[in-house]
Each structure stands twice: as C-alpha cells, then as structure tokens.
N, C-alpha and C positions, 0 to 999 in steps of 0.2 A: 678450815670448817666444812662443811657440808653443803651445797649448793642445792638447796630446797627449793622445789618447783611443784607446781598445779599441774593438771593435765594441761595438753593442748589437741586432745585428740577431735576427728571431726562427730565425735559421739556427746562432749561435752557442752552441755549449754552454760550460757556466762551468765553467772545469778549477780555478781556484782555491774554497776555503770564503770565505762570506761574513765581511765583516767584522766584528768587533764591536762589538754597538752598546751604549751606556750604559745600565747601570740605570737603569728609571723614578725618578725622584725621588717618595718616598713623601709625597704632597700631599693633603694630606685626609687617609681612612682608609682609602682603598684601599690593596689590600696591591701590591706589587708585582710586575707581571710577569716572570721571570727569565728569562736567555738559553739557549738552550740552543745549545753547540755544533752547527755543522755533520756534525763527524765524530763526533759521540755514538753515532749508529745503524751504524756504517761498520766494518766487522770489518779489525784490523790484514792478515790474509793471505787471500788470494783465495779466496772461500768454496767449496765443492766444488759439480759441476754440479747435484745433487739439494738440496743446500742452499734452503732458504724466502729467500726478499727479505726485508728488514724489511720491518716495517710499517710504513704512512703514518701518521705522527701526524694523529689527530683533528682534527674542525674544531672552534674555539670557535665558540657559540653565541653570534650575534646577540642585544644585548641590544632589547626595543620600543621605539618611539622614546620613548613617554613615561616610561621609567624611564633616559634616557639623562641625563647630566649638562652643561650647556651647556659648550662649549669640550672636551670631553672624549670618545672613543670609546670606548666597554665593551662589553666582550664574557664569555661566561662560561664557566667549564668544564664539560664535560660530563660529569666525572666528580663531579666535587664542588659544582658548581654556584657557586666562589669566581667573584664579579665581579673583571676588570681591567680596568688604563686602558692600552689599545695606541695610543693616540694617535700617539705619535712612533715607533711600529713602522712597521719596513717592511713592505711587502705581502710575506704568503704567510711572514711570519718563524718560524723553529721556536724556540718558549719553555717556559717548565718553570711549572704552575700553583705558584707560591710555598707551598698550600695542600698538596695531596695529591703531587707531582711531577709529575703528569702531563705528558710529551711533546705540545704542542700547535701549530697553524698558526694563526696570528694572522691577520688582515686578508683573510680569502678569497673574502670578498665585495664588488663594485666595483657598484655599483648591480645593473642583471638580469644582470651577471659572475660567474660563481663560478670563483676561479681552483683549475685543477687541478694543473697541473704548473710549475715556472721551466726556461725552457728559451733564455735568453737575455740576456746583461747588459751595457751598456756604458756610455759618459759620458753621455750621455741619461735612462738609466732603466733597467727590463729590462721582459723580455717573459715573458709565460706560456701556455702553451694553455690556454686556457679553456671554460668552458660558456655560453652567452648561452641564459638562464632563456627565454627570450622564444620565441627561431625554433626551442631544440633545436637546435643547430649549435655546433659547435668550432671556435673563433677562434681568432686569435694577439691575444694585449690587450698591447698596448707601455704601459707605465705609467710616464709622465714621472716625474723628479725632482721635489719642490716648484720648484727657483730656476728651473726651465727656464719656469714661468708663476707666477714671483711676482705680477704685478700684472697688471691688466687689460688692461693695453696687451699683453703678453705672450700674456695668453689671446687676445686677437684677433687676434694675428698669427697664432695657431697654428690658432684655429680655420679663420680667411682660407685657410691653406695646405690644411688640411684637404681644406675644401670644393672648391678646386681639385683635389687629387689626386684625391678623391673621382670627380670625372669624367672622368678617366682612364678607358678602357675598352682595355686595351690587354693581351693576351696575355704580355707581357715585362714587365707593372708589375701589383707584388701592389696587389690590391684593397682602398680602404679601405671598411669597411662604416656605421663609425659614429664619432663620437665622445663625451667629455663628460667631467665632471668628479667626483669623488667622494670625500672627506675629504683634500679640500683639494689632490687630483693629478688632472694631465690625463690622459686615455688615449685609445687608439686601439683600435678593433677592426677589426680587418685579417682577409684571407685566409689561412688557417693554408699554411704552404707547408714539409713533410716533410721532403727529403730532401736537406738539409745546404746547404751554402753552397761560394761558392768557394775560401774561405779553408780552408776542411776538407779541399777533395778538394787544396789545394795542401800541407796540411799533409802528407796521406798519401801521395801521390804525388811531393812534392817539384819533377819538373816534370810539367806536364800537356800530354796531346800535343796537335801543332798543329791537327791538325785540330778537336778539340775547343774549344782557344780561339778558332778562327776563329769556328767557331758562336756561342759564347758574345757574341763579338764583336760580332757582327750582330746577334743578339737584344736585346742590350743596348743598341744604338745604334739600332736599331727604339724601345725605351722611351721614351730620351732624346726622340728626333724628336714620339713622341706627346706628351711632357712639354714639349715645348716651342712644341709649336702649341697649348696651354693658357697659353701666356705662364709655364711653368717650369723654372728649373733644378736641379739636386740638389745641389752643393757639396759632396757630401763619397759620391764613387763610390771602394767599394774592396773587394776579395773580401769580406767580410763583407757587405756590402749587397747581393750577389749570390746568389739562392738557386737552388734547383731543386726545380721539382714533379715530373719525373723527369728520369732520368738523359740525355734530350734538349734540355730544355724550361727557361730560364735566367727569372729575375724579378727586377727589381730593387725594392730597399726603399726606405723613407724617403723618398720625395720633397716635397721642400721644408721639413722639419723642422728640416734646420741653417740654416738661414736664422737663427733664433729664438738658438741658439745663439751664430750670427757675428757676431751686433749685440750681445751681450751681452758677448764678447771682444772685441768692439771699444771698449764703455765703459771695458774693464781696461786696456786698451792691449796686448791680442791679438790671436790668430790662433788660429780655431776649423779643424782640421783635422790631417787623417793627413797627416804629414810624407812619408814615401814617393810620395805619390800628387797632393800638395797643387800647386798650379799656380805658377808663378813670377810671374804677377802678381799672386797673394793676397797675395805675401812684402812686395812692391813698393807694397800697399796702394793697388791699383788697383782698379777694380770689374771684376766677374768677369759673364762672358755663357758662352753655349753651349761654346764652344772651352776655357774651363777646363775644363768637364767630360768633354771631348774630350781634353787633357792625361791628367787624372785614370784615365780609362779606357784610354788608353793606358799609363801607370804600370802598373794593375792587370792588363793582356796580358802588358807585358813581365814581370811578375814572375811570371806562371804558365807562362809558355815557358821562360824563362831559370833558374828555380827559385830568384831573387834579384831586389831591386827593381832599377829604374834607379839609385838613389844612395844608398849606406848612409851612414850619418854616423853618430858616437859622441853627438853630442848632438842636442838638439831647437831648438837657439839660430837665431834667424831668420838669422845672420851666417854661420852655418856653411853653412844650406841654402843661404842665396842664392848662396855663393861655387860650392857644386856644382853647383846648376840652372844656373848660367850656361855651365856647360860640355857641349858636342853629347853625345850619346846615339848608342852605336850596340848596336841587338840580336843581332849579330852578332858580335860581339866576345862576349858571356858565352853566346851559344846558334849557334854556327859551323853548326850542323846545319839551322838553321831556314830555309827558304824566299827567297830574294832578294824576292818580291813581299810575302811578311807583313811583314819586317824593312823595305821599305819604307815601307809602312801605319804601322805601329808607330812609327818612326823620327821619322816625318813628324808624327802625332799626338803626341811628344814634343819637338816643337821648342819654344823658347825662347820666340823670339813669333807672338804669336797668332796674327798674319796670315799667320803660314808654315804654320799646322796646315791640314787642312779647312776651307774658306767656310761647310758645310753638310751636317747628316747623311747626305744623299740621297749625297751624292759619298761620304763616309768608308764606308757602305753597300757604294757601286758596287766600292772600291777591295778591302773587306775580301772581299767576295762572289766579283771578280776572283781573289783569292789563293787561296781554297779552291776554285775551279775548278782553278788551273793544277794545286794541289797533289792534286788528287783525278787529275787526269790520266795525272802522273808515279805514282801508287799503283795505279792501277787498270789492272795489267796483260790484256792479251787471252789467254781460257784457250785453250790449243792443244787442239785436235780430237784424242779418243779414240782411241790404236792399234786398228785390228782386230784381232785374234787369231786366224792360221788352222792349221787342224791338217795338218803334210805327210804324205805316206804315199811310198813308191816310185813307186806308179803316178801321181801328181801333178808330181812330181820327172822325170819320162821324159815325160810328155807338155807340161810345161813346155819344156823342150828341143828338143824337135819342131817345138812353134808359133813359140820365139825364132827355127832356122833359117829357118824358112819367111817369118818378117816378114823378116828381115837380104835374103835373095834377093830377095822381091818389089821390097823399097828401091833395092837396087842395079840391079835391071833397067828402075826407072822414071826413076830417076837417070841412065842410058845414054839413053833413048828421048827423055827433055826435053832433053838436050845435044845430042843430035843434031839434033833437030827444034825446036830453041832461035827460028830465024829465021821459020819457017814460023809457029810457033804466037805470038810475042810480036813480033816487027816493031819499029818504033818506037819501043815503048814503055819498051823498056828504057834508053833515053836520056831519055825524060820522069819514070823515077823518078828519074835522077840532077839532074836538073833543081829535082824537088819536095825533094830532100833538102836541097837545098842552099839552096832558099828557107825550108825548115822552120827552118834551121839560123840563117838571120838573122831570124827574127821577133820576138826579143824586144822588150818593150815597150821604146819610145824614151821616157826619164821627161823627155828634155829638151820634145819634142813634146807630151808630155803636158802639162804646165805653160802651153806656148805655147796649148795649145787652152783651157784655162783661163780664159787672158785673154781669147780670144777672146767664151770667153762673159760675159767681165765689161764688154767691149766694147759687146757688146748688149744686155745690160740695163741699162746708161747711155742707150743709144738706146732705152729701152724696149718692146724688141723680146723681149720676156717667151717668148713659144713660141717663138720660134726659139734663146735661151739655154739654156732647157729642155732642149732637143733636143740642143745639143750638149754641155750638162755631161751628158744621160744616156749619150751616145755614150762619151762618156769613161769615166764609170764602170761602165758595162760593157766596156769595153776588153779583150780577154785580157790577162793579165799583171800588170795595170797596178797598181801598190804602193802599200803605205800611206805618209804618211797623203794621198798624191793623190785617192785614191778615194773618201775620206772626205769631202775638200774638195767633190770634185765633186757627191758625194750632197747636202753641205750647199749648196752654191750651187743644185743642181736644186732641192731645195725651195724656198728661198727665190726660186725664178724663179716657180714655182707659186705661191705665197702673192702675189706679186706681180701675177700674172697673174687672181688672184681665184678659184683652183682649190684651196682649202683641202683638204680629203677627200685630195685626189691627194699634196701635200704633206706631209700627216700620215701618209698611209703611207710616203712614202722618209725621214720621220724615226724611224718607229716602225722601220724596217729595221735603222738605224745603232743605234737603242736599244738593239733586241735583239741586235746582234751583240757587245755588248760592247766592252771596251777593247781596242784593236786591238795594245797591247803593254803587255809587261809590264816591260820594261826602264825604269830608274829616272827617265833623261833624257827619257824619249818617255811615262812614266806623266801626266804632269800636260795633255798634249795627247791623250792617249788618253781621260782620263777628261773633259777639256769637252767631244768627241763627245758620251758618252753624256750626259752632264750637260744640255747642250744641247738633244741631240736630242729626251731623255724630255720637256724640259718644253715646245719648241716640237708633239711632237705633240697635245698636249694641248688641246682646242676652249675651255677657260678663259684668260682674260687674266692676264699675270702684274703682278705689282707694279712699276713702275717705279722706286721708290725703294730695293727688296731687288737687283731687277736691277744698279743704281747701282753698288751696293754690294760684290757679289761678281764682277762683270765688269769689267775693265779698260780703259780705251779709248787703253790706251798697248801693247798686244802684240797677238796674232793672236785675245784674247779680244773685239778690239771689233768682231769678223766677227759675234761673240754679241748684241752690243746690236745691230747693225744688224739681224740677224732676228729677235726678239724686237717689237724696234720696227714690222718689216712685219708680224710675228704679229698684234699688239695693232690695231695699223691697220685691216687687212681685218677685225677683228672688230668694230670700230666704237668700241673702246676709244682714243679720242684721246688724251687725255687719260694716260696713260701710253706710247703708241708715239709721241706727240710729242716730249715731254723727250728718248725713248732717241735719236729720229732726231736731236736737236740736241747731244746727248751724242758721239754716233757721228761725228758730223759736225767735231768738234773734236778727233780722235783726232791722237795725233801719235807719234813714237817709236817707229814700227812697223818691227820687223825688214825688210831688202832685198827679202828671199828671201817676205817678205807684201805688198811694196808693191800687190799686185793689190788687197787690203781697202783701203788709203786709195785708191784710184782710183774703191771705190764711191761717195765725197764727192758726185761728180756725183750719183747715183741719190738721196740723200738731198735733195739741194737744194731738189728742188719739195715735200717732203713738211715738212721744215721750214719753207717759206714758204706752205704751205695750212695747216699749222697754227697758225702766226704769223695770220693772217686769220681763223683761226674761233674761236681763244682771244680774240683782242678782241671778235669780235662776241660771244661766250657772257658776255665780261665787260659789255658792255653792256647784252645782252639783261636781264641782274639791274637796272639800273638804269633801265629803262623804266617811266614812270607816268604818261606821256599819250598820247593818239592820234598828238601831235606826236613825242613822243619814238619813238615803234612806228613811224612813218612814214617818220623818218632815219634810223632803222635798217634798214630794210626796203630803202632804195635800195643801203647797203651791201653785203646779203646780196644783191643782185642782181648787183651788180660782182664780187662773190665766187664769185656761181655760174657767171659767165662765165669766168672764171680761174682756178678751179684745175683740176688733171692728176689726180688723183692718186686715181682710183676712183671706183666706186660710192658707197662707204658716206658717206666725206664730203658726198656732194653729196645723199642721203637726209637725213642732219642739217644741213643747208643747209635744206632742203626743210620740215623738221618746223619749222624758228624760223621760216621763211617764215609758216606758218601760224599760229603761236605769236604772232608781232606781228599778223596778219590779225584774229587773236580781241582784240589789245588796241586796234584800232582802226584799225591801220592798214590802206591802200586799195591793190590793184592798179595 
C-alpha cells in the first residue's frame, strides 16, 4: 500500500481541529490533566471587527528537575499549583487543570526553545513558531512524532541527514540551525519562513500564473542542485514543501527528512510518498535518484499551472497509481493557454522512464529559463511614443497650406531637371545598380556549401592543421545568413580546433559565446540539440576538468552527443588531466550509429586515434611507476619513457608529464 500523507511544512496552516487525546490513566496519586477541545474558545459566528481575540491559555509551569518523577513529565498549573502528568500529551496541547478548570497549554518548552504558535502539521510531526531563548530569535521548530525516531538507528540517520542539510547554504533552501531531542522527541530548529506555501497559493488562486510558476521552478531546481552537490535527494517534493519568504523568493523545506519515513515504510511493505507527485520508479520499488525529484517537481509545477495534478486517482493503491502513471501526460491538454516551451519542459520532467527526463539540474534550469525568456518576449510589448498635442489656429492652417504648395512645386521642378539631365548626372551607374540588385537577390546563404565547408574543416583537423581548421570554422560561423544549427556546429568546431592548438583562453571565449546566446530554438524537436549546445559549451568554457565517469553517463556516443565526448576529451587533455581525457577519447573512438547527416562527427575518429594511443602508453608507464622498487626497475622503466617521448604526438602537456616521470625515476636511481 501507499502511505499517503498531508504536508507538515512550516508554511501550511492547520485547518482541522486537533485529534482528541485519551485521558491520562491515573497512575500514582497525581490528578489527570483534562483535554480541552480546540474549538472551546472559538465563537460560532464571525466576531465583530472591534471584538478582542480570545486570550491565549497560560503556560503550565515547568517543575524543577529534583521534583520530577522518573519516567514522567510533570508541569504545574500556574493558577492553583496542581501538579499534572503531561508525559503523553502532544507538544502545545490545550488542556484543563483537573483542580481549578483553568484552560492551559502543556509542554511549551523544548530544551532552550519556547513554543509560541502552532503553524503546521503533517505525517512526520508538527511545526511551531518558537523562541530560541539562548539567541533571542524566532525559529520554526519542527517536532517529529516519537515513531519517527523510535530507535537509536533512526535517530542517528536523522542526525546525519540534518548535519548534511545544515551544511547547505543556498537562498532557495530553508536553513537548519540546530537539532536535538527532548521529552523523547527529535526536533529541528529552522529558518522561519512566513509568507505561506505554494500549496496555499494554489488553494487561493486555483491556477498560478505561468511566469510565477517558472520562477518557482527555476529557484527550487537550483536549491535541489545545491542539495545534490552534498549528496542529498529530497524524496518528498510537493506544494506544501515549497515556502515563500517574500512574493518572489521560494524556498525548499524538509531536505533529507523523508528518508527515515521511507525506510520505515519499506519495512512495513509500504511506500512513503504523496500520490500526486510520487515518481513511477518508486512505485516499482526501484532506487530513487535526483531524477525522481525532477519528476515530483514536474508534478508540482503541473498542478500549479493546470489547477489539477497530472493524475487524479480515487484510490491511493499502488496498482491504480502504476496504471495511471504508465500513461503519457500532456500539460496542454489541461492548460491549453500555457506556452509550448513551458509545456515541453514540464512534460519531459514527467516522463515515465527516468532516462527520458533531464540528465542534470543545470539542463533543466536552462530550459525553464528559456521558457521564461520566451514568455517575457511575448508579454512585454514595446511602448508606443506619446502623441504630441498641438493647438491649431486659422493662422497656422493658412501657413501650412502655403508651405505645402511651395514644397510640392519644388519637388516637381527638381524631378523634371533630374529626368532631363539623367545621362550626364549618372551615366553608366544606372546599369550597375541593376546588376548589384540582382547579385543581392542571389546572395542567400547556401546551406549545402556551408556543410561542405564544415567537412573541409574536419579534414584539416584530422591532418592536425589546427590553425587552418580554426580559421575555416570561424569564417563559416561569421558568414552572413548562416542558419542554425550549422552556426553553432561551426562555433563548437572552432572551439575544438583552438583547444587542440593549445589556445585554451580563445577556445573558452568561443564556448562562452554559445552558452550566453542560450538555446537557438524553442521547437520541441530542436530543444534537445539546442540544450546540448548550451550545456556542453558552459562546461567547456570552464577551466576545471570534467569527470569522465559523469560525462560518460550523461552523453551518448550513439548520436550527435558523441561530439561532446570528443570536446570534453580534448578539454581535459590540454589541461593535463589525462586520466579523464584519455578514457573519453576511447569512448568517442567507439562511436557507432550516428545519423548520416552527422557522419562528419565519426570522421573525427582519425583525430582521436593518436590520443588513444598516447594515453595507452602513458597509462602503462604510470602503472609501472607505482611498482618501481629498485634502481634496476627505475632504469628499465626509464627506457620505456624515452621511447614514449620520441613517439608521442598529442601536445606539450603529455610531454611535460613524461618529463616529470623521468625526473622521478632518476630520483629512484635510474641513470640518463
């Protein structure tokens, strides 16, 4: 079964009365604390504007430690002094004193935090506006139910997740200040975010404006990206866990907390999650990763835009949900007024197969940003200039008439004179104008010639004529009227040529140009390629090396993305990161199945061959270097290094690395 739950974020208000708590059993001689119904002080009718709000019940007085009974929590009535056992009461519970009938609040003190107001509740516990008595600041104190930390293992897991989350310092993630336990319950002290939740906004507006939803999506994706950098996935993204600190700033709450409930539910054979937003792979008991969070965020944004969730089920059973979530979803079916760019992003986030979702948060953020950019372009119309108001009199009307007649007469006279003396004034230039016009009409960019020029550049690259190739690609990229995606391919190839020629700064400038231009198209069929250019260019513009295993996972060598593998390989190679660049060259050299229009990409295998060969030499030498124990071993390996130095062809960096190894071997006893 599915453990369905309501939100417990600090931004969600409690609408239902608190569930009645059983009266305390009269153990010992202590009197029972009677439960006060939550509606006891609420009038049936709406109070008049000038009526005073009901007074908040007084706080029970904490009994000194020396007067406490082991295994019990005692608090005293401030009116009559009666001691009451509140051990099993919920924090902030409203009770009556059994002696004097005073209406009271129990358990308002948790270590150094004093509970002020109950502001949210859900499946994991309750959230209170609280005062940190040590630092004298207000916080949101989330107090988890006892079953959430029932044993030492669960407590340790919560502490571990809290420590990691506390290390995230991001404007779109709610900050955790501290955590601890009191009265047998685990608590978290968090940043107090007071402007409500996305869930409340959806309740008020039904459908949230597209621009606002895109802004929320971008901000929360950035927060999730920050969490992923710390190794965290959220597991419970929903409208109630997206809070607002102001109308323009969204923050994600409860990072990592769902993992404990998730594990406990698994033991019971259940799945912990919110049915509307839970990822299909979780229903199949497959491990979650960040793409599961992308799905849940997509479901949340869909709900905000369409006024309804992607799937509506009468039951929370896994069978029904699996059947529903196996069907493709279309945002524009329920929100036809949403832009095609936004619909494309949301639909991709909600792909059933996680492999079809976004492979990184950065790409998702780029696509959401592009959708926002196109939406703003359409909605921000240029202002019309203000009309000048002129007061007209009879005199001005007469003057205007005389001026108009004079101007017309002048134009006629000049026209006649030009016609009479046209041959003397212009001569043969009239013929030249006609010829020029026909040339302009025929100057439309020849795309076939453009692709031919690109292939010529590839041939130069394979001949290691990097300077000439770079110039060829640059001429092509700067040609008037060059269409996309040919222009971006020319720029990407220019950047590759500059890297191969050891001109890293110039290459970075070219890649930055592509990244800053953004996606070249918003059409759904072009969006993956447009995103590939931007994402790859942004990484290639960085002076940091890539991680080969991550690049291998994200980019395929079976389509145009193989070119990305080649560029990343070259990028790392010229940085001297051979153990990243070498494997990527090898992966690229095994490219197959690339579409015929991109066969020029597989032609680059010739360029990759010497890099693969040189990496094999270097890798073998580095492995042998670790095994050198004696001067004899060093001498033998030095001979191999000398042979490698005479045969390498792939740049100065690898030559420098071999020189370093040679120096190490001499230290170990090898002689020149």
